[in-house]
PAMIMI-992461 format. One record per residue (C-alpha): residue in three letters; x, y negated, z. Coordinates in pm, whole numbers, padded with zeros to 5 digits, always signed. Each point is the difference from the previous one (the first is absolute). Layout:
<atoms>
ALAXYZ
...
</atoms>
This chain:
<atoms>
MET+05231+12483+07046
ILE-00061-00302-00221
LYS+00138+00077-00345
THR-00005-00177-00334
ALA-00311+00105-00183
MET-00276-00126-00223
ILE-00228-00139+00267
ALA-00369+00079-00035
GLY-00194-00301-00120
ILE+00317-00191-00096
LEU+00083-00064-00362
ILE+00369-00035-00082
THR+00149-00060-00342
ALA+00155+00313-00141
CYS+00355-00078-00097
PRO+00291+00218-00118
MET+00330-00014+00180
PHE+00219-00281-00121
SER+00253+00025-00275
GLU+00323-00192+00056
ALA-00129-00280-00223
ALA-00315-00037+00211
SER+00192+00001+00325
ASP+00207-00294-00122
ARG-00315-00211-00027
LEU-00147+00068+00344
PRO+00127-00181+00310
ASN+00138+00168+00307
ILE-00176-00107+00320
VAL+00189-00043+00328
PHE-00214-00086+00300
PHE+00180-00100+00322
PHE-00246-00023+00289
ALA+00102-00147+00336
ASP-00184+00098+00318
ASP-00165-00271+00214
MET+00201-00282-00156
GLY-00159-00344+00035
TYR-00093-00224-00291
ALA+00274-00250+00089
ASP+00277+00239+00108
LEU+00214-00064-00309
GLY+00211-00301-00082
CYS-00186-00057-00326
TYR-00329+00002+00192
GLY+00114-00265+00243
HIS+00153+00171+00303
PRO+00239-00251+00160
TYR+00264+00258+00099
ALA-00043+00316-00211
VAL+00292+00110-00215
THR-00144+00173-00307
PRO+00226-00075-00299
ALA-00102+00301-00209
LEU-00372-00064+00036
ASP+00043-00373-00051
LYS+00189+00075-00322
LEU-00267+00247-00106
ALA-00258-00274+00046
SER+00206-00238-00214
GLU+00015+00264-00274
GLY-00371+00075+00017
THR-00323-00140+00141
ARG-00082-00054+00365
PHE-00370+00012+00088
SER-00142-00202+00290
GLN-00358+00134+00007
HIS+00047+00375-00003
TYR-00188+00229+00238
ALA+00032+00340+00164
THR-00300+00232-00010
GLY+00014+00080+00371
VAL+00142-00135+00324
THR+00180+00318+00109
CYS+00233+00235-00182
ASN-00227+00274-00135
PRO-00286-00219-00127
SER+00240-00231-00181
ARG+00152+00297-00182
THR-00336+00160-00071
GLY-00126-00304-00189
LEU+00301-00035-00224
MET+00032+00371-00075
THR-00364+00048-00099
GLY-00148-00339-00088
LEU-00279+00046+00255
PHE-00048-00201+00317
PRO+00108+00230+00285
ALA-00329-00047+00187
ARG-00176+00192-00280
TYR+00151+00333+00110
PRO-00229+00194+00239
LYS+00294+00216+00105
LYS+00296-00194+00132
THR+00272+00028-00259
ALA+00280+00020+00256
ASP-00153+00329+00115
PHE-00152+00139-00319
GLY+00167-00169-00296
PHE-00186-00145-00298
GLY-00223+00296-00081
GLU-00098-00001-00367
GLN+00088-00366-00060
VAL+00271-00025-00263
THR+00321-00190+00085
ILE+00223-00226-00204
THR+00277+00258+00023
GLU-00224+00271-00144
LEU-00098-00225-00288
LEU+00361-00092-00074
LYS+00107+00364+00028
GLN-00261+00098-00256
ARG+00120-00288-00218
GLY+00347+00153-00005
TYR+00180-00181+00282
LYS+00241+00159+00243
THR-00129-00093+00343
GLY+00177-00026+00335
HIS-00081-00100+00356
PHE+00266-00069+00263
GLY-00045-00105+00362
LYS-00317-00059+00194
TRP-00301+00215-00099
HIS-00317-00089+00196
ILE-00228+00083-00295
GLY-00122+00333+00136
PRO+00079+00265+00260
LYS+00342+00159+00032
SER-00132+00308-00180
THR-00017-00204-00322
VAL+00368-00091+00005
GLU+00140+00205-00287
ASN+00096-00039-00363
GLY-00310-00018-00217
THR-00218-00182+00251
TYR-00189-00281-00171
GLY+00192+00072-00319
ILE+00334-00091+00157
ASP+00286+00212-00136
ASP+00245-00074+00279
VAL-00133-00067+00352
GLN+00256-00070+00272
VAL-00131-00131+00329
ILE+00317-00136+00158
GLY+00056-00182+00328
SER-00254-00144+00238
SER-00084-00325+00173
LYS+00249+00100+00271
ASP+00276+00083-00249
ARG+00121-00315-00172
GLU+00294+00182-00163
GLY-00264+00206-00179
ASP-00076-00298-00222
PHE+00355+00019-00138
GLU-00050+00371-00068
LEU-00338-00034-00166
THR+00135-00279-00219
GLN+00286+00227-00101
ALA-00244+00278-00085
ALA-00191-00242-00222
ILE+00325-00102-00167
GLU+00080+00364-00078
PHE-00350+00043-00143
MET+00048-00299-00231
LYS+00338+00127-00114
LYS-00144+00343-00076
HIS-00287-00140-00206
ALA+00170-00303-00154
GLY-00079+00124-00350
HIS-00370+00044+00067
PRO-00281-00229+00123
PHE-00020+00021+00378
TYR-00211-00135+00284
VAL+00146-00006+00351
ASN-00138-00098+00341
ILE+00271-00117+00239
TRP-00190-00040+00323
GLY+00226-00099+00287
HIS-00061-00014+00375
SER+00144-00345+00079
THR-00143-00222+00156
HIS-00236+00238+00178
PHE+00020+00034+00379
PRO+00241+00060+00167
VAL+00245-00251-00143
ASP+00335+00114+00140
VAL+00273-00055-00256
ILE+00369+00085+00013
ASP+00238-00266+00131
GLU+00144-00064-00345
LEU-00339-00133-00115
SER-00100-00203+00306
GLU+00349-00150+00041
LYS-00028-00160-00342
PHE-00240-00245+00166
LEU+00187-00070+00324
ASN+00030-00368-00089
THR-00374-00033-00061
LYS-00175-00193+00278
VAL-00378-00009-00001
ASP-00151-00345-00024
ARG-00372+00051+00036
HIS-00066-00318-00197
ASP+00131+00182-00309
PHE-00309+00222+00004
SER-00371-00058-00042
GLU-00251+00003+00283
THR-00120+00349-00096
ILE+00309+00176+00141
GLN+00040-00201+00319
HIS-00205+00245+00208
LYS+00234+00280-00110
PHE+00298-00199+00124
ASP-00174-00043+00336
GLU-00075+00372+00018
SER+00356+00093-00093
LEU+00138-00235+00265
ALA-00227+00160+00259
LEU+00182+00327-00067
ASP+00351-00138-00039
LYS+00125-00356+00043
ASN+00253+00045-00279
LEU-00219-00092-00297
ASP+00306-00043-00222
ALA+00104+00363+00049
SER-00351+00119-00084
MET+00003-00208-00316
HIS+00344+00136-00094
GLN-00143+00351+00014
TYR-00291-00084-00226
LEU+00213-00195-00247
GLY+00242+00292-00013
ASP-00279+00238-00092
VAL-00120-00230-00279
TYR+00358-00030-00124
SER+00027+00380-00014
ILE-00299+00005-00235
ASP+00174-00253-00222
GLN+00314+00212-00008
ASN-00196+00304-00113
VAL-00180-00199-00267
ASP+00340-00120-00118
ARG+00115+00362-00040
ILE-00307+00078-00209
LEU+00047-00302-00224
LYS+00369+00074-00057
THR-00085+00358-00092
ILE-00257-00117-00254
ASP+00264-00226-00158
LYS+00268+00271-00003
LEU-00243+00234-00176
GLY-00075-00266-00261
LEU-00367-00002+00092
ARG-00055-00363+00104
GLU-00185-00109-00314
ASN-00245+00288+00009
THR-00067+00030+00373
ILE-00275-00162+00203
VAL+00131-00065+00351
VAL-00262-00078+00265
PHE+00062-00096+00362
SER-00265-00051+00265
SER-00117+00086+00351
ASP-00291+00221+00105
HIS-00164-00270+00218
GLY+00084-00271+00253
PRO+00254+00011+00283
ALA-00054+00207+00314
PRO-00084-00173+00328
VAL+00215-00036+00308
SER-00146+00239+00256
LEU+00017-00084+00369
GLY-00135+00334+00118
GLY+00117+00359-00014
LYS+00302+00176+00142
LYS+00318-00182+00091
SER+00178+00155-00298
THR-00275-00128-00227
ARG+00018-00352+00144
GLU+00374-00001-00059
PHE-00055+00002-00376
SER-00331-00187-00010
LYS+00189-00323+00063
ASN+00168+00042-00341
MET-00326+00002-00199
LEU+00041-00351-00135
GLY-00132+00043-00352
TYR-00116-00329-00148
ALA-00312-00065-00208
GLY+00080-00365-00061
ALA-00301-00230+00018
TYR-00238+00294+00012
ARG-00183+00109+00313
GLY+00007+00359+00124
GLY+00201+00305-00098
LYS-00023+00378-00004
HIS-00341+00128+00121
THR-00174-00327-00089
GLN-00187-00099-00315
PHE+00112-00361+00025
GLU+00240-00121-00269
GLY+00307+00090+00205
GLY-00113+00361+00004
THR-00109+00033-00362
ARG+00215-00240-00203
VAL+00337+00150-00093
PRO+00305-00095-00205
LEU+00010+00127-00359
ILE+00296-00029-00235
ILE-00007+00148-00351
ARG+00286+00007-00251
TRP-00056+00127-00352
PRO+00231-00176-00248
GLY-00177-00133-00307
HIS-00345+00064+00148
VAL-00016-00159+00346
LYS+00124-00358+00003
ALA+00328-00066+00179
GLY+00019-00262+00273
ARG-00378-00039+00019
VAL-00200-00040+00320
ASP-00364+00092-00051
THR-00202-00207+00245
ASN-00334+00017-00181
ASN-00096+00361-00057
VAL-00157+00223+00263
THR+00129+00356-00036
SER-00008+00319+00205
PHE+00146+00348+00016
ILE-00352+00122-00074
ASP+00100-00104-00355
TRP+00315+00217-00006
LEU-00155+00303-00172
PRO-00195-00174-00279
THR+00286-00241-00067
LEU+00264+00271-00042
CYS-00242+00200-00213
ALA-00042-00299-00232
ILE+00376-00050-00023
THR+00073+00367-00072
GLY-00286+00061-00242
ILE-00228+00214+00214
GLU-00336-00089-00149
LYS-00257+00203+00190
LEU-00002-00070+00369
PRO-00178+00148+00302
LYS-00373-00075-00016
GLN+00005-00194+00325
LEU+00261-00268+00062
ASP-00006-00302+00228
GLY+00301-00161-00163
GLU+00050-00163-00340
ASP+00271-00024-00261
ILE+00214-00303+00084
SER+00282+00068-00244
ASP-00086-00330-00169
ILE+00059-00178+00331
TRP+00332+00179+00039
ARG+00095-00139-00341
GLY-00086-00355+00101
ASP-00370-00062-00068
ASP-00217-00193+00244
ARG-00359+00114+00054
GLU-00262+00078+00260
ARG-00034+00356+00126
SER-00290+00197-00144
LYS-00033+00213+00315
LEU-00026-00112+00361
LEU+00236+00107+00274
TYR-00134+00176+00309
TRP+00152+00134+00320
LYS-00140+00226+00269
THR+00149+00268+00221
ALA-00134+00354-00022
ALA-00196-00026+00323
MET-00370-00038+00053
GLY-00094-00350+00108
SER+00336-00154-00086
SER-00001-00354-00134
PRO+00028-00045-00377
ALA+00159-00292-00183
MET+00017-00124-00356
ARG+00158-00261-00222
GLU-00180-00179-00283
GLY+00171-00292-00167
ASN+00153-00212+00276
TRP-00246+00128+00259
LYS+00084+00264+00261
LEU-00294+00144+00194
HIS+00026+00211+00313
LEU-00337+00156+00066
ASN+00030+00104+00362
VAL-00267+00254+00078
ARG+00084+00069+00364
LYS-00243-00137+00256
GLY+00073-00355+00101
GLU+00243-00074-00283
THR-00061-00269-00259
ILE+00045-00022-00375
GLN+00324-00168-00098
LEU+00049-00186-00329
TYR+00325-00164-00103
ASP+00095-00214-00297
LEU+00347+00123-00094
SER+00056-00293-00233
ASN+00062-00222+00302
ASP+00014+00237+00298
LEU+00263+00267-00053
SER+00012+00088+00370
GLU-00377+00063+00018
SER-00019-00236+00295
LYS-00323-00186-00084
ASN-00317+00205-00026
VAL-00223-00185-00249
ALA-00291+00245-00002
LYS-00247-00249+00149
GLU+00089-00265-00258
ASN-00046+00243-00291
PRO-00315+00206+00061
LYS-00060+00066-00369
ILE+00351+00140-00050
VAL-00039+00214+00312
SER-00335+00132-00121
GLN+00128+00087-00348
MET+00321+00161+00117
SER-00167+00184+00288
ALA-00246+00156-00243
LYS+00286+00128-00216
LEU+00200+00124+00297
ASN-00301+00175+00154
ALA-00078+00162-00335
TRP+00355+00133-00017
VAL-00015+00131+00357
ALA-00326+00178-00089
GLU+00192+00198-00264
LEU+00243+00137+00261
PRO-00031+00334+00182
SER-00254+00029+00279
GLU+00263+00173+00212
TYR+00373+00071-00009
VAL+00160+00336+00059
LYS+00345+00028+00155
LYS+00214+00293+00105
LYS-00119+00167+00318
GLY+00185-00118+00306
LYS+00083-00341-00147
LYS-00134-00315+00159
</atoms>
């Protein structure tokens, strides 16, 4: 079992448990994580039909970030990066099967700092054998619901609410990791019927989603009904966020609570294959990444760029849209450590402290962003400044370079026009790949 402990080779600041006076000075941290939600699936991020009043209000009361990135393009890698501050491709043993080994987690650090820690909903940060109180320094672990159980999101949100009520007088950190909008999207009538008057006009959407509309129509000619299902699932997320926010207010914790909302990566694809029962729900996978190309499973912007809303009264500016700064969940651990006064961090971290960016500063990143799946020979990618490089290593594939300052959809490969940039970035990306494991171990019997 993975328990809270002083990890070998990791230095952590020794700190006594908080007095009441100390607890008053430290912020609570509430982290609501959607599953497979697209960058533009919220009203405040530009969806033409989404109804998300709670999240839109949260954005108006805090800062909305437009250049924030996931650390992976599927569920486990995205969670691995934010929990440990290491790029998921660094782990020789797949973390979905083996957990994080001796790498310290943000929840362990906060636990040792005196926080009460909770996790409610989706796990996917280790095998089922690790699901118990104490794992990764989490006091209260409740894995509730599944991707096939949408009502479970209501239950896991309620469990998180009870946790916050119980620990209202003490600093707490809580993961609220829902299952919406993961496949299969099949919501109750009450949610889908809210959108019965919504008619899809394909001109309301960017070119990047048009192929998904075609694929959905190939499965079912009623595109409106498929969209109603997806919009209903997004609305259910908003309703649960609303319950969390109202609880924070009722407990008198608004001023001293950091509320964070995001998604683990881009939206899932419409699948034309599989069993008939699978195809029935595939038509509903209409998550929207806005102008960005790709989605879940891809390292294009639509797969890696995610919504991020942060509210922290008096610290994070209200009504601000940060369009300049490039941030990532690889920064989650060092940033929260800086905010909560944890001075000595794990010796190896890929992320950086961006608490100054949260508070409104503009600056360049000091560390580059990389993506690669934990598979030998898979194609890596990186971002540096406005450049996005996809270094395809499979036979017959070409290097792709995009200038995100004028090509958000990564539609024009400018590698040939910029050989110097390609050479410089390729050298950095290859050097990073050389640091990764020479092989990856997964649980026996898994593909």
